[in-house]
matplotlib code that plots the C-alpha trace (Angstrom):
import matplotlib.pyplot as plt

x = [-78.3, -79.2, -82.9, -84.1, -85.5, -82.0, -80.3, -82.6, -81.8, -78.1, -78.5, -80.6, -78.0, -75.2, -77.0, -77.8, -74.2, -72.9, -75.3, -74.1, -70.5, -71.2, -73.0, -70.0, -67.6, -69.6, -69.8, -66.1, -65.3, -67.1, -64.8, -61.5, -60.7, -60.8, -58.3, -55.9, -54.2, -54.9, -51.9, -49.8, -49.9, -47.0, -47.5, -47.9, -47.8, -51.0, -54.5, -57.1, -59.9, -63.0, -63.5, -59.9, -58.2, -55.7, -54.8, -52.2, -52.8, -54.4, -52.0, -49.2, -45.7, -42.7, -39.4, -38.8, -35.5, -33.7, -30.1, -30.0, -31.9, -33.7, -36.8, -39.2, -42.8, -45.9, -49.4, -52.3, -55.9, -56.5, -53.4, -51.7, -48.0, -49.1, -50.0, -53.6, -56.1, -59.5, -62.5, -63.6, -61.5, -60.1, -61.0, -58.9, -57.4, -56.8, -56.6, -54.8, -55.5, -52.7, -53.6, -51.0, -49.1, -45.8, -44.2, -46.7, -46.6, -42.8, -42.2, -38.5, -37.9, -39.0, -42.5, -41.2, -39.1, -41.9, -42.9, -46.4, -45.0, -42.3, -44.9, -47.1, -44.1, -43.1, -46.6, -47.0, -43.6, -44.0, -47.8, -49.9, -50.9, -54.6, -54.7, -53.1, -52.2, -52.8, -51.7, -53.2, -51.6, -53.8, -51.0, -50.6, -48.1, -49.5, -52.6, -53.6, -56.0, -58.8, -58.2, -57.5, -60.9, -62.6, -60.6, -61.6, -65.2, -65.3, -62.9, -61.0, -64.0, -65.0, -61.9, -63.4, -60.2, -60.0, -57.7, -57.3, -53.8, -53.1, -49.5, -49.5, -46.7, -45.5, -43.8, -46.8, -50.3, -51.1, -50.3, -52.0, -55.3, -55.7, -57.5, -55.4, -53.3, -52.8, -50.8, -50.5, -51.8, -52.3, -51.5, -53.9, -53.9, -55.9, -57.0, -57.7, -61.1, -61.1, -63.2, -64.6, -65.1, -68.4, -69.3, -66.2, -67.1, -66.1, -68.7, -68.4, -69.2, -66.1, -65.8, -64.5, -61.7, -62.5, -59.5, -60.2, -63.0, -61.6, -59.7, -58.9, -62.1, -64.4, -67.4, -70.5, -73.3, -75.3, -75.4, -71.7, -70.9, -73.2, -71.4, -68.0, -68.9, -70.4, -67.4, -65.0, -66.9, -66.9, -63.1, -62.7, -64.5, -63.9, -60.9, -61.3, -61.4, -58.2, -56.6, -57.6, -56.4, -52.9, -54.2, -56.9, -54.3, -51.9, -54.6, -55.5, -52.6, -53.0, -52.9, -50.2, -48.1, -44.3, -43.6, -40.7, -38.8, -36.6, -39.0, -42.7, -43.3, -40.6, -43.5, -44.9, -41.8, -41.7, -43.7, -45.5, -48.6, -49.8, -53.5, -53.1, -51.4, -54.0, -56.6, -54.5, -54.5, -58.3, -59.2, -56.5, -57.7, -61.4, -60.7, -58.7, -61.7, -64.1, -62.0, -61.9, -65.7, -66.4, -63.9, -65.2, -68.8, -67.9, -66.6, -62.9, -60.2, -58.4, -54.8, -52.2, -48.4, -46.5, -43.8, -41.3, -39.4, -35.9, -34.3, -35.9, -34.5, -31.1, -31.1, -32.0, -28.9, -26.5, -23.6, -23.6, -20.9, -22.8, -26.0, -24.3, -22.9, -26.4, -28.0, -25.3, -26.0, -29.8, -30.6, -34.4, -34.5, -33.0, -36.5, -37.4, -39.1, -38.3, -41.2, -43.8, -46.3, -45.7, -46.7, -49.7, -50.9, -50.2, -52.4, -55.2, -54.9, -55.0, -58.1, -59.8, -58.8, -56.9, -54.0, -50.9, -47.2, -44.5, -41.9, -39.5, -37.7, -37.2, -36.1, -33.7, -32.2, -31.7, -30.0, -27.7, -26.7, -26.2, -25.3, -27.2, -29.3, -33.0, -33.9, -32.9, -30.9, -32.7, -36.4, -36.5, -38.3, -37.4, -34.6, -34.8, -33.4, -35.9, -38.8, -37.5, -36.9, -40.3, -42.0, -40.1, -41.1, -44.8, -44.6, -43.4, -45.9, -48.8, -47.9, -47.9, -50.8, -53.9, -54.9, -54.3, -56.2, -54.9]
y = [17.2, 14.0, 13.2, 9.9, 9.0, 9.7, 7.6, 4.7, 5.1, 5.1, 1.9, 0.3, 1.2, -0.1, -3.4, -3.8, -3.1, -5.5, -8.2, -7.7, -7.9, -11.1, -12.6, -11.8, -13.3, -16.5, -16.7, -16.1, -18.6, -21.2, -20.5, -20.0, -23.7, -24.3, -21.4, -21.5, -24.3, -23.9, -22.8, -25.6, -26.5, -24.6, -24.9, -28.5, -27.7, -25.7, -25.7, -22.9, -22.8, -20.7, -20.1, -19.6, -18.5, -21.5, -24.4, -27.1, -29.9, -32.8, -35.8, -34.0, -35.5, -33.9, -32.1, -28.4, -27.3, -24.2, -23.1, -23.6, -26.9, -29.8, -31.0, -33.8, -32.6, -34.6, -33.0, -34.7, -34.9, -31.2, -30.2, -29.3, -30.2, -32.3, -35.8, -37.0, -36.1, -37.5, -35.1, -36.9, -35.8, -38.8, -39.2, -37.3, -35.2, -31.4, -30.1, -27.0, -25.7, -23.5, -21.0, -19.2, -18.8, -20.3, -19.9, -22.4, -24.5, -24.7, -26.8, -25.7, -28.3, -32.0, -32.3, -33.7, -30.5, -28.0, -25.9, -27.4, -30.9, -30.0, -28.1, -31.3, -33.4, -30.9, -30.7, -34.4, -34.7, -31.8, -31.5, -33.4, -37.0, -36.3, -35.1, -36.0, -33.0, -32.9, -30.0, -29.6, -27.3, -24.9, -23.0, -22.3, -20.1, -16.6, -16.9, -13.8, -13.4, -13.3, -16.7, -18.1, -16.9, -18.6, -21.7, -21.9, -21.4, -24.1, -26.6, -25.9, -25.9, -29.4, -30.8, -29.5, -27.7, -26.6, -23.8, -21.8, -20.3, -17.8, -17.3, -13.7, -12.9, -9.3, -9.5, -10.3, -10.5, -6.8, -6.8, -10.1, -8.8, -6.1, -6.9, -8.5, -11.1, -13.9, -17.1, -18.6, -22.2, -24.4, -21.6, -19.0, -16.2, -17.4, -14.5, -14.6, -13.3, -10.1, -8.2, -4.7, -2.6, -0.9, 1.6, 0.6, -3.2, -6.0, -7.1, -10.8, -11.9, -12.0, -10.4, -12.3, -10.4, -9.0, -7.7, -4.1, -3.5, -4.4, -1.7, -1.0, 1.1, -0.5, -1.9, -1.5, -1.0, -4.3, -3.5, -2.8, -6.0, -8.1, -6.7, -7.4, -10.9, -11.6, -10.4, -12.1, -15.4, -14.8, -14.4, -17.7, -19.5, -17.3, -18.0, -14.7, -12.7, -14.4, -13.6, -9.9, -9.8, -8.5, -5.6, -4.8, -4.7, -2.6, 0.1, -0.6, -2.3, -3.7, -1.1, -2.0, -0.2, 0.3, 0.1, 2.5, 0.5, -2.6, -4.7, -3.4, -4.3, -1.7, 0.8, -0.8, 0.4, 4.1, 7.1, 7.9, 5.8, 5.4, 5.2, 1.5, 0.7, 2.5, 0.3, -2.8, -2.0, -1.5, -4.6, -6.7, -5.7, -6.2, -9.6, -10.7, -9.6, -11.5, -14.6, -14.3, -13.8, -16.9, -19.2, -18.2, -18.5, -22.2, -22.7, -22.5, -20.5, -18.0, -16.7, -15.2, -15.4, -12.7, -13.7, -11.0, -10.9, -12.2, -9.1, -7.0, -9.3, -9.2, -5.4, -5.6, -7.8, -5.4, -4.0, -0.2, 0.1, -2.1, -0.2, 3.1, 1.8, 0.5, 3.8, 5.5, 3.2, 3.4, 6.9, 6.4, 3.9, 6.4, 6.9, 3.2, 2.0, -1.7, -2.6, -0.1, -2.4, -5.1, -2.5, -1.4, -5.0, -5.7, -2.8, -4.1, -7.7, -6.3, -4.2, -7.3, -9.6, -11.9, -13.8, -13.3, -13.8, -11.9, -14.3, -11.5, -10.9, -14.6, -15.6, -12.6, -13.5, -17.1, -16.0, -13.6, -16.1, -19.1, -17.5, -20.2, -18.6, -19.0, -17.9, -19.0, -16.2, -16.5, -16.9, -15.6, -18.5, -20.4, -22.9, -26.2, -24.3, -21.4, -23.9, -25.6, -22.4, -21.0, -24.3, -24.3, -20.7, -21.5, -24.6, -22.7, -19.9, -22.3, -24.2, -21.0, -19.2, -21.0, -21.8, -25.6, -27.9, -28.1]
z = [-57.5, -59.4, -59.1, -57.8, -61.3, -62.9, -60.2, -61.1, -64.8, -64.0, -62.0, -64.8, -67.4, -65.2, -64.6, -68.4, -69.4, -66.8, -67.9, -71.6, -70.4, -68.6, -71.6, -73.9, -71.4, -71.3, -75.2, -75.6, -72.8, -74.7, -77.6, -75.9, -75.1, -78.8, -79.4, -76.5, -74.7, -71.0, -68.9, -67.5, -63.9, -62.5, -58.8, -57.7, -53.9, -54.1, -55.7, -56.2, -53.7, -54.2, -50.5, -49.4, -52.6, -52.4, -50.3, -50.1, -52.5, -50.7, -50.3, -52.2, -52.1, -53.5, -52.9, -52.0, -53.3, -52.1, -52.1, -48.2, -48.1, -49.9, -48.1, -48.8, -48.3, -47.7, -47.1, -45.5, -46.7, -45.9, -47.8, -44.5, -43.7, -40.8, -39.7, -40.4, -37.6, -37.1, -36.9, -33.7, -30.8, -28.8, -25.2, -22.6, -25.4, -25.3, -28.9, -30.1, -33.5, -34.7, -37.5, -39.5, -42.7, -44.0, -40.5, -39.2, -42.4, -42.1, -45.2, -45.0, -42.3, -41.8, -40.5, -37.2, -36.8, -37.3, -34.3, -34.2, -33.9, -31.4, -29.4, -29.3, -28.2, -25.5, -24.0, -23.8, -22.2, -19.7, -19.3, -16.7, -17.1, -17.2, -20.8, -24.0, -26.2, -29.9, -32.0, -35.4, -38.1, -40.0, -41.7, -45.5, -47.2, -48.0, -45.8, -43.9, -40.9, -43.4, -44.7, -41.3, -40.1, -43.1, -42.6, -38.9, -39.9, -42.7, -41.4, -38.1, -35.8, -37.1, -35.2, -31.9, -30.7, -27.1, -27.9, -31.1, -31.3, -34.0, -35.1, -36.4, -38.8, -38.6, -41.9, -44.0, -42.4, -42.5, -46.2, -46.8, -45.3, -48.0, -51.3, -54.1, -52.2, -54.6, -55.3, -58.7, -58.6, -61.7, -64.0, -62.7, -60.1, -57.1, -55.0, -51.3, -50.1, -48.1, -45.6, -45.2, -42.1, -41.9, -39.2, -37.2, -37.3, -39.5, -42.0, -41.3, -44.9, -47.0, -50.5, -53.5, -55.2, -58.6, -60.6, -61.7, -59.1, -55.7, -53.9, -50.2, -50.0, -47.6, -49.6, -47.5, -50.0, -50.6, -54.3, -54.5, -52.5, -54.8, -58.0, -56.5, -55.5, -58.8, -60.8, -58.4, -58.9, -62.7, -62.5, -60.8, -63.7, -66.8, -68.9, -70.7, -67.6, -66.5, -69.9, -69.6, -66.0, -66.7, -68.7, -66.1, -63.2, -65.2, -65.1, -61.5, -59.7, -56.3, -53.5, -51.0, -48.4, -48.1, -51.9, -51.6, -48.9, -49.6, -47.5, -47.6, -44.0, -43.0, -43.1, -39.9, -37.9, -39.3, -38.1, -41.3, -41.9, -45.5, -46.2, -47.2, -43.9, -41.9, -43.7, -43.1, -39.3, -39.2, -41.1, -39.3, -35.8, -36.6, -38.1, -35.1, -32.9, -35.2, -34.9, -31.1, -31.0, -33.2, -31.5, -28.1, -29.2, -30.0, -26.5, -27.5, -25.9, -28.2, -28.0, -30.2, -30.7, -32.5, -35.0, -35.9, -39.2, -39.0, -40.4, -37.6, -35.0, -36.7, -36.5, -32.8, -32.2, -33.9, -31.9, -31.5, -34.2, -36.6, -35.9, -36.6, -40.0, -40.9, -40.3, -42.4, -45.2, -44.7, -43.3, -43.9, -41.0, -38.5, -37.0, -36.9, -33.7, -33.5, -31.2, -32.5, -34.2, -31.4, -28.7, -30.7, -31.0, -27.4, -26.4, -28.7, -27.3, -23.7, -24.5, -26.2, -23.4, -25.8, -24.2, -26.3, -26.3, -28.3, -29.4, -30.3, -27.0, -26.0, -29.4, -29.7, -26.3, -27.4, -30.6, -28.8, -26.2, -28.5, -31.8, -33.8, -36.7, -36.1, -39.7, -43.1, -44.8, -48.2, -47.5, -44.0, -42.3, -39.3, -39.4, -37.5, -34.5, -35.0, -35.0, -31.9, -29.9, -31.0, -29.8, -26.5, -25.7, -26.6, -24.4, -21.3, -21.9, -22.3, -19.2, -17.2, -18.9, -17.5, -21.1, -20.6, -18.3, -14.8]

ax = plt.figure().add_subplot(projection="3d")
ax.plot(x, y, z, "-o")
ax.set_aspect("equal")
plt.show()
């Protein structure tokens, strides 16, 4: 057994080596701008953000091009695909802050056709005359529940919302809550912050991702957390660390689940649960509970809507003959349970007393009855019809749920 004295020596050696490494990085960083030309800005839509990883570029205007559409995009002062909203809430106004990822952002359709804008229009048309409804979008591509919690803390609560509605994306949010989620903005990989679960509860202080050091292991030791945060912050500012990142990650790639499946989220619907998926479930549920706690502590109501991947919904709509052929071509999915993760989340929401709606069933029924595609074939996001149908379902649910003023 290592003596206490030896442990202290090991810690001192580690700290000294770490300080030398940082000093060398700083020295080389001073020289690098004279050796290398900085990477060009390759993602105009988004900019790095130290607290959130990335966000929309404030006041950005441009065109999104895709084989299925061409869309003019204009962001507001927060980098959101939304109209401008004043921090001060107007009189007699009920505000809904919607948190989410690219399904909420919805830059694939006109801003007037997004689910958040259609929802606002619906509520003002069908709601009571005592209140005006204002829906604020807090959705950015690639954001997980971790970033949505931090955005609420830093920005969302300033708008004094009456209801915080989280649109939970089954296709990506579990994966996005694991360490290493990144988006390339202005030529560098911008990593999202992440959370650890300690003694069954979420440590509410986020960790800054450090390539080569951050893993799915829960980091609970104060010393470990300090080192991770220091190295993560160093990565955000060190050109050398960013240059070395590819080699570092080749030795320790990001730990994700579902790598052996055509779509990684398929692992959610299969019986076997990988360690990474188990960690994703744990950190996701505790982050949701933390967001509920903080919203309700501010006097807000909190609710969740579940967004199902389009491919899962399409599989649900297959005829018996089509389903048989699909399983012959893809035998690994013979044991798929189409509503497995939804039921598990529903049980969690019930235990947490979180009002929720699963959009899967109503959207599938609409698709089957009308035959109009609700998802784009290529990128898997909602079409104009998908946004409208989602907003209509949310409108009806909110009017009946008791979440809105009488």
